[in-house]
C-alpha positions in Angstrom: 119.0 137.9 118.7 115.4 138.9 119.5 115.0 142.2 121.3 112.4 142.2 124.1 111.3 145.8 123.2 110.4 144.8 119.6 106.8 145.9 118.7 104.1 143.4 118.0 104.2 141.9 114.6 108.0 142.1 114.3 109.8 139.5 112.2 113.4 138.4 112.0 114.9 136.4 109.2 118.1 134.7 110.2 120.8 134.2 107.6 120.5 130.9 105.8 121.9 129.1 102.8 119.8 128.0 99.9 120.2 124.4 100.9 118.9 124.8 104.5 115.5 123.8 105.5 113.7 126.7 107.1 111.5 126.8 110.2 109.0 129.6 110.8 108.6 130.1 114.6 105.4 131.9 115.8 105.2 132.7 119.5 104.5 135.7 121.6 107.2 134.9 124.2 110.6 136.4 123.2 112.4 133.7 125.3 110.7 130.9 123.3 111.6 132.6 120.0 115.3 132.9 121.1 115.4 129.3 122.5 113.9 127.7 119.4 116.0 129.8 117.1 119.1 128.6 118.9 118.0 124.9 118.8 117.2 125.0 115.1 120.4 126.8 114.1 122.5 124.4 116.1 120.9 121.6 114.0 121.5 123.4 110.7 118.1 124.9 110.0 117.4 128.4 108.9 114.8 130.3 110.9 112.2 133.0 110.6 110.5 134.4 113.7 107.4 136.4 114.5 105.0 136.9 117.5 102.0 137.7 115.2 99.6 135.3 113.6 98.8 137.8 110.8 102.5 138.3 110.1 103.0 134.5 110.2 100.5 134.1 107.3 102.3 136.8 105.3 105.7 135.3 105.9 104.4 131.9 104.9 103.0 133.2 101.7 106.2 135.0 100.7 108.9 132.8 102.2 107.3 129.3 102.1 109.2 127.8 105.0 109.5 124.0 105.3 108.0 123.7 108.8 106.0 126.0 111.1 106.1 125.9 114.9 103.0 127.7 116.0 101.9 128.7 119.5 98.2 128.1 120.4 97.9 131.5 122.1 98.8 134.6 120.1 98.0 138.2 121.0 96.4 139.1 117.6 95.0 135.8 116.3 94.0 132.5 117.7 96.6 129.8 117.0 94.0 127.3 115.7 92.6 130.0 113.4 96.1 130.6 112.1 96.6 126.9 111.6 93.4 126.7 109.6 94.5 129.7 107.4 97.9 128.2 106.9 96.3 124.9 105.7 94.1 126.9 103.3 97.2 128.7 101.9 99.0 125.3 101.5 97.2 122.0 102.2 100.6 120.4 102.6 101.8 122.9 105.2 103.8 121.0 108.0 102.7 122.6 111.2 103.7 121.7 114.8 101.5 123.3 117.5 103.1 124.4 120.8 101.4 125.4 124.0 102.2 126.0 127.7 98.6 125.5 128.9 96.7 123.5 126.4 94.3 120.7 127.0 93.8 117.3 125.5 90.7 118.6 123.6 92.8 121.4 122.1 95.5 118.9 121.0 92.9 116.6 119.4 91.3 119.6 117.6 94.7 120.7 116.3 95.6 117.3 114.9 92.2 116.9 113.3 92.7 120.3 111.7 95.9 119.1 110.0 98.7 119.8 112.5 101.5 117.3 112.3 102.1 117.3 116.0 101.3 119.0 119.3 104.0 119.5 122.0 103.8 121.1 125.4 106.0 123.6 127.0 108.6 123.5 128.5 110.1 122.3 125.3 112.9 119.7 125.2 115.7 119.8 122.7 115.1 116.3 121.5 111.3 116.6 121.3 111.5 119.8 119.2 114.0 118.3 116.7 112.1 115.0 116.4 108.9 116.9 115.7 110.6 119.1 113.1 112.2 116.1 111.3 108.9 114.1 111.5 107.0 117.0 109.9 109.6 117.3 107.2 109.4 113.6 106.5 105.6 113.8 106.2 105.7 116.8 103.9 108.4 115.5 101.6 107.8 111.7 101.8 111.5 111.4 102.9 112.8 108.0 102.1 109.6 106.9 100.4 110.6 107.6 96.8 111.7 104.0 96.5 108.1 103.0 97.1 106.9 104.6 93.9 109.6 102.8 91.9 109.0 99.6 93.8 105.5 99.3 92.3 107.1 98.6 88.9 109.4 95.8 90.1 108.8 92.4 91.5 110.8 90.5 94.1 114.6 90.7 93.6 115.3 87.1 94.7 113.4 83.8 94.7 110.8 83.7 97.4 111.0 81.1 100.2 107.5 79.4 100.5 106.1 78.6 104.0 107.5 75.4 105.4 105.5 72.2 104.9 104.1 71.0 108.3 102.6 67.8 109.4 99.3 69.5 110.5 98.5 70.9 107.0 95.4 69.8 105.2 94.2 70.8 101.7 91.0 72.9 101.8 88.2 73.3 99.3 88.9 77.0 99.4 91.2 78.6 96.8 94.4 80.5 97.5 94.1 84.2 97.1 96.0 87.3 96.2 95.2 90.9 95.2 94.1 91.9 91.7 96.6 94.8 91.3 99.4 96.6 93.0 99.1 99.8 95.2 101.0 102.1 97.5 99.7 102.9 101.0 101.3 105.8 103.1 101.1 106.6 106.8 103.0 106.9 110.0 104.9 104.2 111.8 103.2 103.7 115.2 106.4 103.1 117.1 109.0 104.9 114.9 106.9 108.1 114.5 108.3 108.5 111.0 106.4 108.7 107.7 106.4 105.3 106.1 104.6 103.4 103.5 104.3 100.1 101.7 103.7 98.6 98.3 101.3 95.6 98.0 101.8 93.4 95.0 100.1 90.1 93.9 102.1 86.8 94.0 101.4 83.5 92.2 100.0 80.4 94.1 102.1 78.7 96.7 104.3 81.8 97.3 103.1 82.8 100.8 103.2 86.3 102.4 106.6 88.0 102.0 108.0 91.3 103.1 110.7 93.1 101.2 112.7 95.9 102.9 113.3 99.2 101.1 115.7 100.3 100.0 118.0 97.3 100.9 115.8 94.6 99.2 116.1 92.1 102.0 113.3 89.4 101.7 111.6 88.5 105.0 109.0 85.8 105.0 106.0 86.6 107.2 106.8 83.6 109.4 107.3 83.1 113.1 110.9 82.0 112.5 111.7 85.6 111.7 110.1 87.2 114.8 112.7 89.2 116.6 110.7 91.3 119.1 107.3 91.3 120.7 107.4 94.4 123.0 104.2 96.3 122.3 104.1 95.1 118.7 105.4 92.2 116.5 108.7 92.8 114.7 110.2 90.6 112.0 114.0 90.7 111.3 116.5 89.2 108.8 120.1 90.1 108.1 119.9 93.2 110.3 116.8 94.6 108.7 113.7 95.0 110.9 110.0 95.4 110.0 107.9 96.5 112.9 104.1 96.4 113.6 103.2 93.6 111.2 100.2 92.3 113.2 97.4 94.6 112.0 98.0 94.1 108.3 98.5 90.3 108.8 95.2 90.2 110.8 93.3 91.7 107.8 95.1 89.3 105.4 94.3 86.3 107.6 90.6 87.3 107.8 90.4 88.0 104.0 92.0 84.7 103.1 94.9 86.3 101.2 97.6 83.7 101.1 100.1 85.1 98.5 101.3 88.7 98.7 104.5 90.7 98.4 104.7 93.7 100.8 107.5 96.2 100.2 108.0 98.4 103.2 110.2 101.2 104.5 111.0 100.0 108.1 107.5 99.8 109.7 104.0 99.0 108.5 102.0 102.2 108.6 99.6 102.4 111.5 96.9 104.3 109.5 94.0 104.7 112.0 95.4 102.2 114.5 93.0 99.4 113.5 92.8 96.9 110.6 89.9 98.7 109.0 91.9 100.7 106.5 93.8 97.6 105.4 90.5 95.8 104.8 89.1 98.7 102.8 92.3 98.8 100.7 92.1 95.1 100.0 88.5 95.5 98.8 89.3 98.4 96.6 92.2 96.5 95.0 90.1 93.4 94.6 90.8 90.0 96.2 91.4 87.4 93.5 90.8 83.6 93.8 93.6 81.6 92.4 93.6 78.3 90.6 95.0 76.3 93.5 93.5 75.0 96.7 94.9 76.5 99.9 96.5 74.6 102.7 95.2 75.1 106.3 96.9 74.4 109.6 94.5 72.1 111.4 95.1 72.1 115.2 95.3 68.4 116.3 95.4 68.8 120.1 95.5 71.3 122.9 98.5 73.6 123.0 98.9 75.9 126.0 101.0 78.8 127.2 100.6 79.9 130.8 98.1 78.7 133.3 98.6 76.1 136.0 100.7 74.1 133.7 103.7 76.3 134.3 102.7 78.5 137.3 101.9 81.7 135.4 98.8 82.4 137.4 95.8 83.8 135.6 97.6 84.3 132.2 96.7 81.6 129.8 96.7 81.0 126.0 95.1 77.9 124.8 94.8 76.7 121.2 92.7 73.6 120.6 90.9 71.8 117.7 87.8 73.5 116.2 85.9 73.3 112.9 86.7 76.8 111.8 88.7 79.7 113.5 87.5 81.3 116.7 89.0 83.5 119.4 87.7 84.1 122.9 89.6 86.7 125.0 89.3 87.9 128.6 90.9 91.3 129.5 91.1 93.0 132.9 92.8 96.4 133.3 92.3 99.0 136.0 89.4 101.5 135.4 88.3 103.0 133.2 88.9 99.9 131.0 87.9 97.2 133.5 86.9 93.7 132.7 86.0 92.8 129.1 85.3 89.5 127.4 84.5 88.8 123.7 84.1 85.7 121.5 84.7 86.0 117.8 84.1 83.4 115.1 85.8 84.1 111.8 82.9 82.9 109.5 83.4 85.6 106.9 85.5 88.6 106.0 82.4 90.8 106.5 82.0 89.6 110.0 85.6 90.4 110.7 85.3 93.9 109.2 82.2 94.6 111.3 83.2 93.2 114.7 87.0 93.2 114.9 88.8 95.3 112.2 87.6 98.8 113.5 89.1 98.2 117.0 92.1 100.5 117.5 95.3 100.0 119.4 95.4 101.7 122.8 97.8 103.0 125.4 97.8 104.4 128.8 99.0 107.9 129.9 100.9 106.3 132.7 103.0 104.3 130.2 103.8 107.2 127.8 107.1 108.2 129.5 108.4 104.7 129.5 107.4 104.1 125.8 109.2 107.3 124.8 112.3 106.3 126.7 112.2 102.9 124.8 111.8 104.7 121.5 108.4 103.3 121.1 105.0 104.9 120.4 106.4 108.0 118.7 103.8 107.7 116.0 100.9 107.4 118.4 99.1 110.5 117.2 95.9 111.6 118.9 93.9 110.3 115.9 95.4 106.8 115.5 95.1 105.2 118.9 93.1 105.3 122.1 94.7 107.2 124.9 93.5 106.1 128.3 93.8 108.3 131.4 93.2 107.7 135.0 89.4 108.2 134.8 88.4 108.1 131.1 89.4 107.9 127.5 91.1 111.2 126.7 91.2 111.7 122.9 88.4 109.9 121.1 85.0 108.3 121.2 85.1 104.5 121.4 83.9 102.6 118.4 82.6 99.8 120.7 82.1 99.8 124.4 84.5 96.8 124.5 86.9 98.1 121.8 89.9 97.1 123.9 89.2 93.4 124.0 88.3 93.4 120.4 91.7 94.9 119.5 93.4 92.1 121.5 91.5 89.6 119.3 92.6 91.6 116.2 96.3 91.1 117.3 95.8 87.4 117.9 94.3 86.9 114.4 97.4 88.7 112.9 100.1 87.1 115.0 98.7 83.5 114.4 99.0 84.1 110.6 102.8 83.9 111.2 102.7 80.1 110.8 102.3 80.9 107.1 98.8 79.3 106.7 95.2 80.0 107.7 94.4 78.4 111.1 91.7 75.9 111.8 91.4 75.9 115.6 90.0 77.8 118.6 91.9 80.2 120.8 91.1 80.9 124.4 93.2 83.8 125.8 93.3 85.5 129.2 95.5 88.5 129.9 98.0 87.6 127.1 99.9 89.6 124.6 102.2 89.3 121.5 104.9 87.4 123.4 102.4 84.7 124.3 101.0 84.5 120.8 104.5 84.0 119.4 105.4 81.4 122.1 102.4 79.2 121.2 103.3 79.4 117.5 106.8 78.2 118.3 105.4 75.3 120.3 103.2 74.3 117.4 106.0 74.7 114.9 108.2 72.4 116.9 105.5 69.8 117.1 104.3 70.0 113.5 107.5 70.3 111.6 108.2 67.2 109.5 111.5 66.6 111.4 109.8 66.7 114.8 106.4 65.3 114.0 
């Protein structure tokens, strides 16, 4: 146990086995040291403790713990200065900052300096353990070794092409894939765990396919496999789920990539919360025209979800014929977001990258407790989404004054690619979300399937 009379700079190393993961706890409150030590030892971790920033640096250098829990306020050295020094000692150091009286700006600064997470006192048992395990996953790439091996293998089973629909027309544009394979790493927005994915080229007429790791389940990127639309779009097959597919699919739709294999460990990484990093990755890999024309789904009449047709009030999603692909969206949230409206015409990948791709996902402080209770939003770090408070945006500068409505358009571009083909039509949306996007796709699929059309 920690003795309250211990002098500044004391350290205590608790007995541990060679196989245990070790946590270095740095805090000037003996009660916090005792509590965290008890929590971690109950979960099978070994612990080292100190109330000194200087001593923490010496312990890290000699003991190399797996995770550090570091208080913002220390008597001999600022916690952020200690964080910076730890990251200089070891750029891969997994550090969780803790504070009883921090501010949002302090949390943002800590994350930008390389902290894995920032948690407020009083500390909950579950929050502490989740942060420790998440930091370990990030440091060790836990569960991601299969990604490296997956680059060297193709699909394990024959791929199911997108279904033939009565609304398809052959375009003068070619099918496309990527020039070479790659691995992308990041956090899952809703799982909060370190995840990643392999992107691999596929031959013409294959479609977009997801392949779960390590199980190897093949999941076509198609509306028939949508299982959930709460806060993100989730695909599922044979008990395997792949979450948050819409940002990647949005970039693929805009780039005209029609054939691709995506091997993923549970959830598509959120990266910076937008589609911009996906666009940049596609350009770095090279987008390759293939020797086959692409099929496009040409909207033949008006399809509608919501509105006066079914008594849903102001909410409406309308898809109608158009020579190209366009989205108009109207959004209305309480201040500080307010009313926003934007019209986007997908006339080139460059236009998409400039106007839509940088727009990040967003969330509201008032919803965070509910999201956590649902097990969602755990990967919403302060640098990969927009956090909206009662009066202002709390954690970042907006990339556009109307970034919120642009992100809604980003989601629509992604969700609508789940018909399996590029869309030729115009979307008019008002106050809608993922559930509505998928509902209109199912309506089109029912009308355009050969059996029904």
